[in-house]
Structure formats: C-alpha cells, structure tokens
C-alpha positions as CSV (number, residue, x, y, z in Angstrom):
1,M,15.0,49.5,-9.7
2,H,14.8,47.1,-12.6
3,R,17.2,44.7,-10.9
4,A,15.0,44.8,-7.7
5,M,12.0,43.8,-9.7
6,I,13.8,40.8,-11.3
7,V,15.1,39.7,-7.9
8,G,11.6,40.0,-6.4
9,R,10.1,38.0,-9.3
10,T,12.8,35.4,-9.0
11,F,12.0,34.8,-5.3
12,A,8.3,34.7,-6.1
13,V,8.8,32.1,-8.8
14,A,11.1,30.1,-6.5
15,A,8.5,30.2,-3.7
16,L,5.8,29.0,-6.2
17,L,8.0,26.2,-7.4
18,D,8.7,25.1,-3.8
19,T,5.0,25.0,-3.1
20,T,4.2,23.1,-6.3
21,L,7.0,20.6,-5.9
22,A,6.1,20.0,-2.2
23,G,2.6,19.1,-3.5
24,C,4.2,16.5,-5.8
25,V,6.3,14.7,-3.2
26,P,4.7,15.0,0.2
27,A,7.3,15.6,3.0
28,R,6.3,12.4,4.8
29,L,6.6,10.1,1.8
30,P,10.3,9.1,2.3
31,A,9.4,8.1,5.9
32,L,6.4,6.0,4.7
33,E,8.7,4.3,2.1
34,A,11.2,3.5,4.8
35,T,8.5,2.1,7.1
36,L,7.1,-0.1,4.3
37,A,10.6,-1.3,3.3
38,A,11.3,-2.5,6.8
39,Q,8.4,-5.0,6.9
40,P,7.4,-7.9,4.8
41,S,3.8,-7.1,5.7
42,A,2.2,-3.9,4.5
43,T,-0.5,-4.4,7.2
44,A,2.2,-4.4,9.9
45,A,4.0,-1.5,8.4
46,L,0.8,0.5,8.2
47,A,0.0,-0.2,11.8
48,Q,3.4,1.0,12.8
49,W,3.0,4.1,10.6
50,C,-0.5,4.8,12.0
51,A,0.9,4.6,15.6
52,V,4.0,6.8,14.9
53,Q,1.9,9.4,13.0
54,H,-0.8,9.4,15.6
55,L,-3.5,8.8,12.9
56,A,-5.8,7.0,15.4
57,D,-5.9,5.6,18.9
58,P,-5.7,2.7,18.9
59,A,-3.5,2.3,15.8
60,T,-5.5,-0.6,14.3
61,I,-5.6,-1.3,10.6
62,H,-9.1,-2.2,9.2
63,A,-9.7,-3.7,5.7
64,A,-12.8,-3.0,3.7
65,A,-12.8,-6.0,1.4
66,D,-14.5,-6.4,-2.0
67,R,-14.3,-10.1,-3.1
68,T,-15.9,-9.6,-6.5
69,P,-14.0,-12.2,-8.6
70,R,-11.6,-10.8,-11.1
71,A,-9.7,-12.9,-13.6
72,A,-5.9,-12.9,-13.0
73,P,-3.8,-11.7,-15.9
74,A,-1.3,-14.2,-17.2
75,A,1.5,-12.1,-15.7
76,V,0.0,-12.6,-12.2
77,R,-0.3,-16.4,-12.7
78,A,3.3,-16.5,-13.9
79,A,4.5,-14.5,-10.9
80,L,2.7,-16.9,-8.6
81,G,4.0,-19.9,-10.4
82,V,0.5,-21.4,-11.1
83,G,-1.1,-22.6,-14.3
84,A,-4.2,-21.3,-16.1
85,D,-6.4,-23.8,-14.3
86,A,-5.2,-23.3,-10.7
87,P,-7.9,-21.6,-8.5
88,L,-6.9,-18.2,-7.3
89,G,-8.6,-16.0,-4.6
90,Y,-9.0,-12.3,-5.1
91,R,-9.6,-9.4,-2.7
92,H,-9.7,-5.7,-3.4
93,V,-9.3,-3.9,-0.1
94,R,-9.0,-0.4,1.3
95,L,-6.8,-0.4,4.4
96,S,-7.6,2.3,6.9
97,C,-6.5,3.5,10.3
98,G,-9.2,5.4,12.1
99,N,-10.9,7.5,9.5
100,V,-7.8,7.7,7.2
101,V,-7.7,5.4,4.2
102,L,-4.0,4.6,3.8
103,S,-4.0,2.3,0.8
104,D,-6.1,0.7,-1.9
105,A,-4.8,-2.8,-2.8
106,Q,-5.5,-5.7,-5.1
107,N,-4.5,-9.1,-4.0
108,W,-4.5,-12.4,-5.9
109,F,-3.7,-15.4,-3.7
110,V,-3.2,-19.1,-4.0
111,P,-5.7,-20.8,-1.6
112,A,-4.0,-24.2,-1.9
113,R,-0.9,-22.7,-0.3
114,L,-2.8,-21.3,2.7
115,T,-4.4,-23.2,5.6
116,P,-8.1,-24.0,5.6
117,T,-8.6,-21.6,8.5
118,M,-6.8,-18.8,6.6
119,N,-9.0,-19.3,3.6
120,Q,-12.1,-19.3,5.7
121,T,-11.1,-16.0,7.4
122,L,-10.3,-14.4,4.1
123,A,-13.6,-15.5,2.6
124,S,-15.8,-14.4,5.6
125,T,-14.1,-11.4,7.3
126,D,-12.5,-8.1,6.5
127,T,-9.3,-9.0,8.4
128,P,-6.3,-7.7,6.4
129,F,-4.5,-10.4,4.4
130,G,-1.1,-9.7,6.1
131,T,-2.7,-10.4,9.5
132,V,-4.4,-13.6,8.3
133,V,-1.2,-15.1,6.8
134,A,1.3,-13.8,9.4
135,P,1.7,-17.3,10.9
136,L,3.3,-18.3,7.6
137,H,6.3,-16.0,8.3
138,F,6.2,-14.8,4.7
139,T,8.8,-12.6,2.9
140,R,8.2,-10.0,0.3
141,Q,9.7,-9.9,-3.1
142,R,9.3,-6.4,-4.5
143,L,8.6,-6.5,-8.3
144,A,8.1,-2.8,-8.8
145,A,7.8,0.4,-6.8
146,Q,7.3,4.0,-7.9
147,R,6.3,7.3,-6.5
148,G,3.0,8.2,-8.0
149,R,0.4,6.0,-9.7
150,M,0.9,2.7,-11.5
151,A,-1.7,1.8,-14.1
152,E,-3.6,-0.4,-11.7
153,C,-3.9,2.3,-9.0
154,P,-6.6,5.0,-8.6
155,A,-6.1,8.7,-9.0
156,G,-4.5,10.4,-6.0
157,T,-2.0,7.6,-5.4
158,V,1.3,8.9,-4.1
159,L,3.2,5.6,-4.0
160,S,2.7,2.3,-5.8
161,H,4.1,-1.2,-5.0
162,R,3.8,-4.5,-6.8
163,A,5.1,-7.5,-4.8
164,V,4.9,-11.3,-4.4
165,L,4.6,-12.7,-0.9
166,R,6.4,-16.0,-0.4
167,R,6.4,-18.7,2.3
168,P,9.8,-19.7,3.8
169,D,9.9,-22.6,1.3
170,G,9.8,-20.1,-1.6
171,A,6.2,-20.9,-2.7
172,A,4.4,-17.7,-3.8
173,I,1.2,-17.2,-1.8
174,S,0.1,-13.8,-3.1
175,L,0.7,-11.1,-5.6
176,V,-0.3,-7.6,-4.4
177,V,-0.6,-4.2,-6.0
178,E,-0.6,-1.6,-3.3
179,C,-1.6,2.0,-3.9
180,Y,-0.9,4.4,-1.1
181,T,-3.1,7.5,-0.7
182,R,-2.2,11.1,-0.3
183,A,-4.0,11.0,3.0
184,S,-1.5,8.4,4.3
185,V,1.3,11.1,4.2
186,Q,-0.6,14.2,5.2
187,T,-0.1,15.8,8.6
188,P,-2.7,14.4,11.0
189,P,-5.2,16.8,12.6
190,A,-3.9,18.5,15.8
191,S,-6.5,16.7,17.8
192,L,-4.8,13.3,17.1
193,R,-1.2,14.4,17.7
C-alpha cells in the first residue's frame, strides 16, 4: 500500500510539472519562432502567422504607434552606424491581428536612409514599419533572441528579438526590439478556427 501511495504521488507531481512547464513554454512558440525566422519582416511573418492560426479574417496586421521621442542609447547608434548628431526616428508600436495583440516593439530608424514618402507615412500613419519599407527589400540581422522577456520588453513577453534591418547595400535602416505576447501563441477561440 505504501508503494501505491508513492507511485500515485509521483504521477501527481509529474502531472503538475507538465502543467507548469507547459505554461512556461507555450506549445505554439516553436512554430512562431520558425515563422519569424523565415521572414526578414516581422510584419509579414505575423500576417502569415495570423492567417495560419486563424486569429482574424482577414489576417491583417495593424500597428498602434506611439511616436513620443525617445533618445537612442549609444549601442543603438553604434548598431545603426550613425554618429551622436544623426537624426533618428522612433516608434513604439503594438502590432495586432484582429483583437489579438501579437507584439510590442520599439523601433529606432534612420530617416536619411529611407525615401521621403516612407518618412511621411511613418510620421502620419499607423502603417507597420515593415510594410512601409518593404520596397527596400531589406534583410534582417538578428542581434539577440531569447524565449521570455529581455530587459526592454513588458511583462508577459514569451519571446524577445533584437535585430538590425539593412538595405541591400548593407546600410542599416532600423534597430528593432520585438516583444511577442503570450496571446500570440495561445489557441484562438473556436469561433475563429
């Protein structure tokens, strides 16, 4: 009888650990990571993710942008290859698909390396950065990635990325810190599937 109690408790502890660990690494997180790794644009990757996961119909990414100026740390300027006096743009956005906020991102960008039309669109609309600069055919240089929250990310972040976006000539156009939300990897409501 004593052995049966120990075996029963062992299974109960294992079940509790499985539930706890599943909460730490959502089951859909590896698939989101793979989707993001396959695209230079987080906006394009999130649109694809939104469509595949049936988060909204149509699967359109919306950006709620906050343009409150924020001084760029020296490390940001170094990564962008600009001096202390070079003007930088800044946007803090929350990217969503339907009612699901997928990411919270900070973006410092070099206006002199974008077209006037791109700068105007970034200054006057909530169009996602990746959509605006897509005609530049940029590439992504990942600087850091981790499951969970980087220091710049809000609580509840399940995946964090820091990257530099570059034009084909190698010039850096943007440094982004992307913080992916738990909602981005949760199972969508049955009504959307």
